[in-house]
N, C-alpha and C positions, 0 to 999 in steps of 0.2 A: 608433678610440678610442685604441689603443696609440700610433699615430703622433702623435696630438694631444697626448698626455701627454709623449712624448719631445720634441716641438717646444716645448712649454711649459717643460719643464725646461731645455732648451738656451737658451731665451730668458732665463730667470731667471739661469742661471749666467753667460751672456755679459754681461748687463746689470750684474750684480754685479761682474764683473771689470773692465768698462770704467769704472765709477764708483768702484771701489776706490782708484784712484790719487788721487782727489780728496780722500779723507779721510786719506791717509797723510801722514806727515812726509816731505817730499822736499826735497833740496838740489839746486838748479839752479846751475850755474856757467857764467860767460861771460867772454871775454877782454877785453871793453871795454864802455863805456857810451857810447851815442850820444844826444846831446841833439837832439831833433827838433822841427820846427815843426808847425803844424796839418795840413800836407799830408803829413807823414811824411818830409820832407826833412831830412837831417843838417845841423845847424848847427855842431856841435862834437863832438869825440870825446875820450874819456878812456881811454887804453890802460892798464888795470889790471884785475886779476881782480875780478869782481863775483860775489858769492855771495848767492843768494836762497833762503831757507828758508821753505817753506809747510807748513801743516798745515790741519786743518779750521777752525781759529779764528783763526790768526795768521799774519803774514808778517814776515820780518826781512831787510833788505837791507844788506850790508856791502861796501864798496868798498876795494880795496887792502889787505885784511887789517886794516883799522882798526876793530876791534870797538867802540872807544870813540866812533865816529862813525856808528853804525848807525842806519838808519831802521827803525822798527817800526810795525806796524799791526794793527788788529783787523779781521777779515773780518766785515762786516755781512751780506753775502749772496754766494753763489757759484752760478754756473750752470756745470755741468760736462758736456760732451758730447764723448766720445772714441769714434771708430769702431775705432781700434786704439791701445791704450795706448802713450803716449810716441812715437807715430809719426804719427798723424793725428787731429786733434781740437782742442778748444778749451775753456779754462776762463776765465770772466770773473768777477773779484772786485770787489765794491763795498767800499771800505776807508775806515777812519778812520786816518790816518797821523800819526805823531809823529816829528819830526826831533830831532836832538840839541839840547838846550836847551829842549825842551818845546813847540816850535812845532807846532800841529796843523793838518791840512788834510784835505780829502776826496780820495779817489783812486779811479780805475778802472784795474784791472790786467787785462791780457789775456795769457794764455799760450796760444800757438797753434803747432801742429805741422802741417806739410805735407810729406809724403814724408820724414819723419824729421828735418826741419830745424825746430828749435824756436826761437821768438822770444818774448821777454817785453817787453811795452810797458806803461809806467805813465804815466798822465795824472793830474796833481794840480792842485787849485785851492784858492785861499783868497782873502781880501780883496785881496791884492796881484796877483791874476791867475792865469794858468795856466802850467804848464810840463810837459814830457813828455820821457821818455827811453825808449830801446829797448836791449835786451841780447840779442845773438844767443847762444843757449845752446849750449855746446860739450860739456857733460856733465851728467849728473844721477845721483842716488843716492837710493834709497828705504830706506836702512838707518839 
């Protein structure tokens, strides 16, 4: 009985810790933006700092420090599964995005870590078609 209680408490604490990063405000930073095709092949690269800020409800993407040209989005749904916070796991966001100028589109963002290497991929679609980009994450902060 005592072992079962200890096991249950450990499971609750671990589950809470692993999903806690999904509800925090986190700033993800990468050195470049890679425009990719449907197969994930790089078509073009923009070498400038990319800052992605996520919390439980919103996302904001800024390139090259240009706050006035940020893409923002509302998180409609998130699936968060991390086995080790910020080291291995995945979060998938279903988004409604707004570009500068008010253009809206649907998006699917995936933040995935394997062995501590984190990659952010955003796929967007609207009446004009689809586009996607990838950002290799070099640092993050949850402060």
